[in-house]
C-alpha positions as CSV (number, residue, x, y, z in Angstrom):
1,M,37.2,-7.4,-33.4
2,T,38.8,-4.4,-34.5
3,H,41.3,-2.4,-31.5
4,A,38.4,0.4,-31.3
5,E,35.5,-2.3,-31.1
6,L,37.9,-4.5,-28.7
7,V,38.1,-1.1,-26.1
8,A,34.2,-0.3,-26.7
9,A,33.4,-3.8,-25.5
10,T,35.6,-3.6,-22.4
11,V,34.5,0.1,-21.1
12,L,31.0,-1.5,-21.7
13,H,32.3,-4.5,-19.5
14,L,34.0,-2.0,-16.7
15,F,30.5,0.3,-17.1
16,T,28.2,-2.5,-16.8
17,R,29.8,-3.7,-13.5
18,E,29.8,-0.4,-11.8
19,W,26.0,0.1,-12.8
20,L,25.3,-3.0,-11.2
21,A,26.9,-2.5,-8.2
22,I,25.0,0.9,-7.7
23,A,21.3,-0.2,-8.9
24,A,22.1,-3.3,-6.7
25,F,22.8,-1.2,-3.3
26,G,20.1,1.3,-4.2
27,I,17.6,-1.5,-4.9
28,A,18.5,-3.6,-1.6
29,V,18.2,-0.1,0.6
30,S,15.0,0.8,-0.5
31,S,13.9,-3.1,-0.2
32,L,14.5,-3.0,3.8
33,D,12.0,-0.4,4.3
34,D,9.3,-2.8,2.6
35,L,10.5,-5.4,4.5
36,A,10.1,-3.6,7.8
37,I,6.5,-2.6,6.8
38,D,5.9,-6.2,6.2
39,G,7.1,-7.1,9.3
40,L,4.9,-4.8,11.4
41,F,2.0,-5.8,9.4
42,F,2.3,-9.5,9.9
43,F,3.1,-9.0,13.7
44,R,-0.1,-6.6,13.9
45,H,-2.2,-9.4,12.2
46,S,-0.8,-12.3,14.7
47,W,-1.5,-10.1,17.6
48,R,-5.1,-9.3,16.5
49,K,-6.0,-13.2,15.7
50,L,-4.2,-14.5,18.6
51,V,-5.0,-11.8,21.3
52,I,-8.0,-9.9,20.4
53,Y,-10.4,-12.1,18.2
54,H,-9.6,-14.6,20.8
55,R,-11.1,-12.4,23.2
56,H,-14.0,-10.8,21.1
57,D,-16.3,-11.4,18.5
58,R,-15.5,-9.6,15.0
59,A,-17.5,-6.8,14.3
60,F,-20.0,-6.7,11.1
61,V,-21.2,-3.6,9.6
62,E,-24.9,-4.8,10.5
63,D,-23.7,-4.3,14.2
64,L,-23.3,-0.6,13.9
65,V,-26.5,0.6,12.6
66,H,-27.5,3.2,15.1
67,P,-31.4,3.8,16.0
68,D,-30.9,7.8,15.8
69,P,-28.4,8.0,13.0
70,G,-26.5,11.5,12.5
71,W,-26.6,13.3,9.3
72,M,-23.9,12.9,6.7
73,A,-22.9,15.1,4.0
74,I,-21.7,13.9,0.8
75,I,-19.3,16.0,-1.3
76,V,-18.6,15.2,-4.9
77,P,-16.6,17.6,-7.4
78,A,-17.6,17.3,-10.6
79,W,-15.8,18.7,-13.5
80,D,-16.8,17.2,-17.0
81,E,-18.6,14.4,-15.7
82,A,-22.0,14.7,-17.8
83,A,-21.0,11.0,-19.0
84,V,-21.0,9.4,-15.3
85,I,-22.4,11.8,-12.5
86,G,-25.9,11.5,-13.3
87,T,-25.7,7.2,-13.1
88,M,-23.5,7.8,-10.2
89,L,-25.9,9.8,-8.1
90,R,-28.8,7.3,-9.0
91,D,-27.0,4.7,-7.8
92,L,-26.0,6.3,-4.8
93,T,-29.4,7.4,-3.6
94,Q,-30.9,4.1,-4.4
95,R,-28.0,2.3,-2.7
96,L,-27.6,3.9,0.6
97,A,-29.2,2.2,3.7
98,Y,-29.0,5.2,5.5
99,P,-32.0,7.7,6.2
100,N,-30.1,11.1,7.0
101,Y,-28.0,12.6,4.5
102,R,-27.5,15.4,2.0
103,V,-25.4,15.3,-1.2
104,F,-23.5,18.2,-2.6
105,V,-22.4,17.8,-6.3
106,G,-20.0,20.8,-7.3
107,V,-20.2,21.7,-10.9
108,Y,-18.8,24.9,-12.9
109,P,-20.5,27.5,-15.0
110,N,-18.9,26.5,-18.3
111,D,-19.8,23.2,-18.2
112,A,-23.5,22.7,-19.0
113,A,-23.7,19.0,-19.9
114,T,-22.9,18.1,-16.0
115,Q,-25.1,20.3,-14.6
116,A,-28.1,19.1,-17.0
117,A,-27.0,15.5,-15.6
118,V,-27.5,16.4,-12.0
119,R,-30.7,18.3,-12.6
120,G,-31.9,15.1,-14.2
121,V,-31.4,13.0,-11.3
122,G,-34.7,14.7,-9.7
123,D,-33.9,14.2,-6.0
124,D,-34.4,16.4,-3.1
125,R,-31.7,14.9,-1.3
126,I,-29.1,16.2,-4.0
127,A,-27.9,19.9,-3.8
128,M,-26.0,21.4,-7.1
129,V,-23.3,24.3,-6.3
130,V,-22.3,26.0,-9.1
131,C,-18.1,27.0,-8.6
132,S,-17.9,30.7,-9.0
133,A,-14.8,30.5,-11.8
134,P,-15.0,28.6,-15.0
135,G,-13.6,25.1,-15.0
136,P,-11.3,23.4,-14.4
137,T,-9.9,24.9,-11.1
138,T,-8.6,22.5,-8.9
139,K,-10.4,20.0,-7.0
140,A,-9.8,21.5,-3.9
141,D,-11.3,24.7,-4.8
142,C,-14.4,22.7,-6.2
143,L,-14.4,21.2,-2.9
144,N,-14.0,24.2,-0.9
145,H,-17.3,25.7,-2.6
146,L,-19.1,22.3,-1.3
147,W,-17.8,23.3,2.3
148,Y,-19.4,26.6,2.0
149,A,-22.9,25.3,0.6
150,L,-23.0,22.4,3.4
151,L,-22.5,25.5,6.2
152,A,-25.3,27.4,4.4
153,D,-27.4,24.1,4.4
154,E,-26.6,23.7,8.1
155,A,-27.9,27.0,8.8
156,A,-31.2,27.0,6.7
157,A,-32.3,23.7,8.2
158,Q,-31.0,24.5,11.7
159,R,-29.2,21.4,12.2
160,R,-25.4,20.5,11.9
161,F,-24.0,17.5,9.9
162,K,-21.8,14.8,11.9
163,G,-19.4,13.9,9.0
164,I,-18.5,15.2,5.8
165,V,-18.1,12.1,3.1
166,L,-15.6,12.7,0.1
167,H,-16.7,10.6,-3.1
168,D,-15.9,10.8,-6.8
169,A,-18.3,11.1,-9.4
170,E,-17.6,7.6,-10.5
171,D,-17.6,5.9,-7.3
172,L,-19.8,2.9,-6.4
173,V,-20.7,3.3,-2.9
174,H,-21.5,0.7,-0.3
175,A,-25.1,0.7,1.1
176,N,-23.9,0.6,4.6
177,E,-20.7,3.0,4.5
178,L,-22.5,5.9,6.3
179,S,-23.4,3.0,9.3
180,V,-19.8,2.9,9.4
181,Y,-19.1,6.6,9.7
182,D,-21.8,7.1,12.2
183,H,-20.8,4.9,14.4
184,L,-17.3,5.6,14.1
185,L,-16.8,9.2,14.0
186,G,-16.3,11.2,17.3
187,P,-14.1,11.7,20.1
188,A,-12.0,8.6,19.1
189,L,-11.6,9.1,15.9
190,A,-11.8,12.4,13.5
191,M,-11.2,10.6,10.1
192,V,-12.7,7.2,8.8
193,Q,-10.9,6.0,5.8
194,L,-12.5,2.6,4.4
195,P,-10.9,0.6,1.4
196,V,-10.9,1.3,-2.1
197,E,-11.3,-1.7,-4.5
198,P,-10.4,-1.2,-8.2
199,L,-13.3,-2.9,-10.3
200,V,-11.7,-5.6,-12.9
201,D,-11.8,-4.3,-16.4
202,R,-11.6,-7.3,-18.8
203,G,-10.8,-5.1,-21.6
204,S,-7.7,-3.6,-19.5
205,R,-6.4,-6.5,-17.8
206,W,-2.9,-5.1,-17.5
207,I,-3.0,-1.4,-17.3
208,S,-6.2,-1.1,-15.4
209,G,-5.3,-4.6,-13.6
210,H,-2.1,-3.4,-12.1
211,Y,-4.4,-0.9,-10.0
212,L,-5.9,-4.0,-8.3
213,D,-2.5,-5.0,-7.2
214,E,-1.3,-1.6,-5.7
215,F,-4.3,-0.9,-3.9
216,A,-4.9,-4.3,-2.7
217,E,-1.7,-4.1,-0.8
218,L,-1.7,-0.3,0.3
219,H,-5.3,-0.6,1.6
220,T,-4.8,-3.9,3.3
221,K,-1.5,-3.3,4.8
222,D,0.4,-0.1,4.2
223,I,-1.9,2.3,5.4
224,V,-2.8,-0.3,8.7
225,V,0.5,0.0,9.3
226,R,0.6,4.0,9.4
227,E,-2.1,3.6,12.0
228,M,-0.5,1.0,14.1
229,I,2.6,3.2,14.7
230,G,0.8,6.2,15.1
231,A,1.7,8.1,12.0
232,A,-0.8,10.0,10.2
233,V,-2.9,8.2,7.7
234,P,-3.6,9.7,4.6
235,S,-7.4,9.7,3.3
236,A,-7.7,8.4,-0.3
237,G,-10.1,11.0,-1.4
238,V,-12.9,8.6,-1.7
239,A,-14.5,6.4,0.8
240,C,-13.5,8.7,3.4
241,A,-15.4,10.7,6.3
242,I,-14.1,13.4,8.4
243,E,-15.8,14.4,11.5
244,R,-17.4,17.9,11.0
245,A,-16.0,19.8,14.2
246,M,-12.5,18.8,12.8
247,M,-13.3,19.8,9.6
248,G,-14.2,23.1,10.8
249,M,-10.8,23.5,12.7
250,I,-9.0,23.0,9.4
251,A,-10.9,25.7,7.4
252,D,-10.5,27.9,10.5
253,Q,-7.0,27.9,10.1
254,A,-6.9,28.4,6.3
255,P,-5.6,31.8,5.4
256,G,-8.4,34.6,3.9
257,N,-11.5,32.2,5.0
258,A,-10.5,29.9,2.0
259,G,-12.0,26.8,3.3
260,P,-10.3,23.5,4.5
261,F,-9.0,22.6,1.0
262,D,-6.0,24.0,-0.1
263,A,-6.8,25.5,-3.5
264,A,-3.2,25.5,-4.7
265,C,-2.5,21.9,-3.7
266,L,-2.7,18.8,-6.5
267,T,-3.6,16.0,-3.7
268,E,-5.6,17.9,-1.1
269,D,-7.0,14.3,0.1
270,Y,-3.4,13.5,1.3
271,E,-2.7,16.4,3.2
272,L,-6.0,16.3,4.8
273,G,-4.8,13.1,6.9
274,I,-1.8,15.3,8.0
275,K,-3.7,18.1,9.2
276,I,-5.9,16.2,11.2
277,K,-2.9,14.4,12.8
278,A,-1.4,18.3,13.5
279,L,-4.5,19.3,15.3
280,G,-4.5,16.1,17.4
281,G,-7.4,14.2,15.5
282,R,-6.7,10.4,15.0
283,G,-7.5,8.8,11.2
284,A,-8.3,4.8,10.7
285,M,-8.4,2.6,8.0
286,V,-11.4,0.8,8.7
287,R,-11.9,-2.8,7.5
288,I,-15.2,-4.0,8.2
289,R,-17.4,-7.0,6.7
290,G,-20.9,-7.6,6.3
291,R,-22.3,-10.7,8.1
292,A,-24.6,-11.4,5.3
293,D,-22.5,-11.6,2.4
294,G,-18.9,-11.4,4.0
295,A,-17.5,-8.5,1.3
296,I,-15.8,-5.8,2.6
297,V,-17.6,-2.4,2.9
298,A,-15.6,-0.7,0.2
299,T,-16.0,2.1,-2.6
300,R,-15.3,0.4,-6.1
301,E,-14.4,2.3,-8.9
302,H,-12.8,2.1,-12.2
303,F,-9.4,3.2,-13.1
304,P,-7.9,4.2,-16.1
305,A,-7.7,1.6,-18.7
306,T,-5.4,3.7,-21.3
307,L,-1.8,4.0,-20.7
308,D,-1.8,7.7,-21.2
309,G,-4.8,7.7,-18.5
310,A,-2.7,5.9,-15.8
311,L,0.5,8.1,-17.0
312,R,-1.7,11.4,-16.0
313,Q,-3.3,10.1,-13.0
314,K,0.1,8.3,-11.4
315,T,1.9,11.9,-12.5
316,R,-0.4,14.1,-10.5
317,W,-0.2,11.7,-7.6
318,L,3.7,11.9,-7.6
319,L,4.1,15.6,-8.2
320,G,1.5,15.9,-5.5
321,I,2.9,13.8,-2.8
322,A,6.8,13.4,-3.6
323,L,7.3,16.9,-5.2
324,S,5.1,19.7,-4.1
325,G,4.0,17.8,-1.1
326,W,7.6,18.3,0.4
327,D,7.7,21.9,-0.3
328,R,4.3,22.4,1.4
329,I,4.6,20.0,3.9
330,G,8.0,19.7,4.9
331,W,8.9,17.0,7.6
332,Q,6.6,18.1,10.3
333,G,5.3,15.5,12.9
334,G,7.6,12.9,15.0
335,F,9.8,10.1,13.8
336,A,6.7,8.1,12.7
337,D,5.2,10.5,10.8
338,R,8.8,11.7,9.3
339,Y,9.6,8.2,8.4
340,M,6.1,7.7,6.5
341,L,6.9,11.2,4.7
342,V,10.2,9.6,3.6
343,R,8.7,6.5,2.5
344,D,6.1,8.4,0.5
345,R,8.7,10.9,-0.9
346,K,10.9,7.8,-2.0
347,A,8.3,6.6,-4.6
348,I,9.7,8.7,-7.5
349,V,13.7,7.3,-6.3
350,A,12.1,3.6,-6.0
351,A,10.5,4.1,-9.6
352,L,13.6,4.9,-11.0
353,L,15.8,2.7,-9.2
354,T,13.7,-0.2,-10.7
355,L,14.1,1.3,-14.1
356,M,17.9,1.1,-13.1
357,G,17.5,-2.7,-12.4
358,Y,16.0,-3.5,-15.8
359,A,18.7,-1.5,-17.4
360,A,21.6,-3.4,-15.7
361,V,19.7,-6.6,-16.3
362,L,19.9,-5.6,-20.1
363,L,23.4,-4.7,-19.7
364,V,24.3,-7.7,-18.5
365,V,22.8,-9.9,-20.8
366,I,24.7,-7.9,-23.9
367,D,28.1,-8.1,-21.9
368,T,27.4,-11.8,-21.5
369,A,26.3,-12.4,-25.1
370,L,29.7,-10.4,-25.9
371,R,31.9,-12.5,-23.8
372,A,30.6,-15.6,-25.1
373,F,30.8,-14.6,-28.7
374,V,34.5,-12.8,-28.5
375,P,37.2,-15.2,-26.8
376,V,39.7,-12.6,-26.1
377,L,36.8,-10.6,-23.4
378,G,36.7,-14.0,-21.7
379,L,40.0,-12.8,-20.0
380,L,38.2,-9.9,-18.5
381,T,37.5,-9.9,-14.5
382,Q,33.9,-11.3,-13.5
383,L,31.0,-9.0,-13.6
384,V,30.5,-10.7,-9.8
385,A,33.2,-12.7,-8.2
386,P,31.8,-15.7,-6.1
387,G,31.4,-14.7,-2.8
388,S,31.9,-11.0,-3.1
389,W,29.9,-8.3,-1.6
390,L,28.1,-7.7,-4.8
391,A,26.9,-11.5,-5.3
392,L,25.6,-11.2,-1.6
393,L,23.8,-8.2,-2.2
394,L,22.5,-9.3,-5.7
395,A,21.4,-12.8,-3.8
396,F,19.5,-10.4,-1.1
397,N,17.8,-8.6,-3.8
398,V,16.6,-11.7,-5.9
399,F,15.2,-13.1,-2.5
400,V,13.5,-9.7,-1.8
401,L,12.0,-9.6,-5.4
402,A,10.3,-13.2,-5.2
403,W,9.1,-12.1,-2.1
404,R,7.3,-9.1,-2.8
405,L,5.7,-10.5,-6.0
406,L,4.5,-13.6,-3.6
407,M,3.2,-11.0,-1.1
408,R,1.6,-9.1,-4.3
409,A,-0.2,-12.4,-5.5
410,L,-1.4,-13.2,-2.0
411,Y,-2.6,-9.7,-1.6
412,T,-4.4,-9.5,-4.8
413,G,-5.6,-12.9,-4.8
414,H,-7.3,-12.5,-1.3
415,A,-9.2,-9.2,-2.7
416,H,-10.3,-10.4,-6.3
417,G,-9.6,-14.4,-6.4
418,W,-6.7,-16.4,-7.4
419,R,-6.5,-15.6,-11.2
420,E,-5.9,-12.1,-10.5
421,G,-3.5,-13.1,-7.7
422,V,-1.7,-15.0,-10.7
423,R,-1.8,-12.1,-13.2
424,A,0.1,-9.9,-10.5
425,V,3.1,-11.3,-10.8
426,P,3.9,-10.6,-14.5
427,R,1.5,-7.4,-13.9
428,A,4.3,-6.2,-11.5
429,L,6.5,-5.1,-14.9
430,V,3.5,-3.1,-16.3
431,G,3.1,-1.3,-13.2
432,N,7.1,-0.7,-12.7
433,V,7.1,0.8,-16.0
434,I,4.3,3.3,-15.6
435,N,5.5,4.2,-12.3
436,A,8.9,4.8,-13.9
437,A,7.6,6.8,-16.6
438,A,5.0,8.9,-14.3
439,A,8.2,9.2,-12.0
440,M,9.8,11.1,-15.1
441,R,6.7,13.2,-16.1
442,A,6.4,14.3,-12.6
443,C,9.9,15.5,-12.6
444,R,9.2,17.6,-15.5
445,R,6.3,19.0,-14.7
446,Y,7.6,20.0,-11.4
447,W,10.4,21.8,-13.0
448,R,8.3,23.5,-15.1
449,I,5.8,24.8,-12.1
450,A,9.2,26.1,-10.5
451,Q,10.0,28.2,-13.4
452,G,6.9,29.5,-13.7
453,R,6.0,27.8,-17.0
454,E,3.2,26.1,-16.0
455,T,0.3,26.4,-13.1
456,N,-1.4,23.7,-11.1
457,Y,-4.7,22.4,-12.4
458,W,-7.1,19.7,-12.6
459,D,-5.7,17.5,-14.7
460,K,-8.2,14.7,-14.3
461,T,-8.9,11.7,-16.1
462,A,-12.0,10.3,-17.7
463,H,-14.3,8.6,-15.5
464,R,-16.4,5.4,-16.0
465,F,-19.5,4.2,-14.0
466,P,-19.6,0.4,-13.9
467,Q,-22.7,-1.1,-15.6
468,P,-25.7,-2.8,-13.8
469,A,-24.3,-6.3,-14.8
470,E,-20.8,-5.6,-12.8
């Protein structure tokens, strides 16, 4: 080895040690937050199991059916959804075991195919609403058109909806979901969020599959803990119902009578839950099963099966929640709300820290190989001295990694079966890479928007509706 190569190897060794220390410290700090959420969830779970359910029987969805159910408005924005919207609406109207509802579907004047698909359903309970501007605008803009259409419907029919239910064009709804909303919406709850369960895609076990793992943990643990500590419960944008009076209050606060959804927002569903909390309303994640089949009342749908689709969707979420949302919302609310805002906005940092961790592993492997094949490099100081603070930090991170993989496997296995639970462990690598790439894309897009080189638009992904066999 030449002198220059020896110097380069020495510099690499020193750089690896510093990089390893920075990555280990950042990952450890981020992990403390995740462990706190785990602890709160297990405390709540144990309390309910040992105390609440010891005194009261568990409720089933069949127990919530009222003899005189209220009217529900289901709103479905649809831009370029000709491939799925007709099938989805037919399935919805055939599946729902509920008498009083109207479906409002938002379409665009320059999307004749979607309009034709909606008309082809031929059901009087479905109202097609044509937006005023050509598409795509933002999803929030489409939802505002649906809001004013349902107000007009109320005036014409001389009755008032009890709740407004949000769905997308690819959703497979549960037959009894409207009974849950009808029973729970009112003075106690202004928003009810049901779980969203991604469907297993046998053709995309890794990309589409990683959504199984993330939603199993998010809608079983994370959102439940938000409610537990009194923070705002964000809407998922689907499988969610908002009490009619609360939606009216949100609309009344909108400047220029624009509607309850901010047309400039990329994640209007997320901000909806925060607005409800700010107005004194309470939201809840409700997990309830059917007595007959034991299945959770949830909305099921396919998620992106391609890398490009997943990146576009994750980029939109990170941009709207972690970056643009910071500008729009700031740091409102009490301690619990601000803590959850920090947790949401750290998603970009956490994704990049994970990438730093993978890079640290690669650097350590290269450094170790060089020291093994070049004896003189063995004289350099060890990367990690036994008993040092860095060794303790790395041991802690290894423990947390094992814990996180175990938790992910258990949550996914509980929701989708043990085989998917096992797949969740290697699939975590896929999810981490996708999240890191999406974080970098979101930062680039945010910078272009800040410079005026790009505007917000409905960057939707292609949707699929499940086949009958599923």
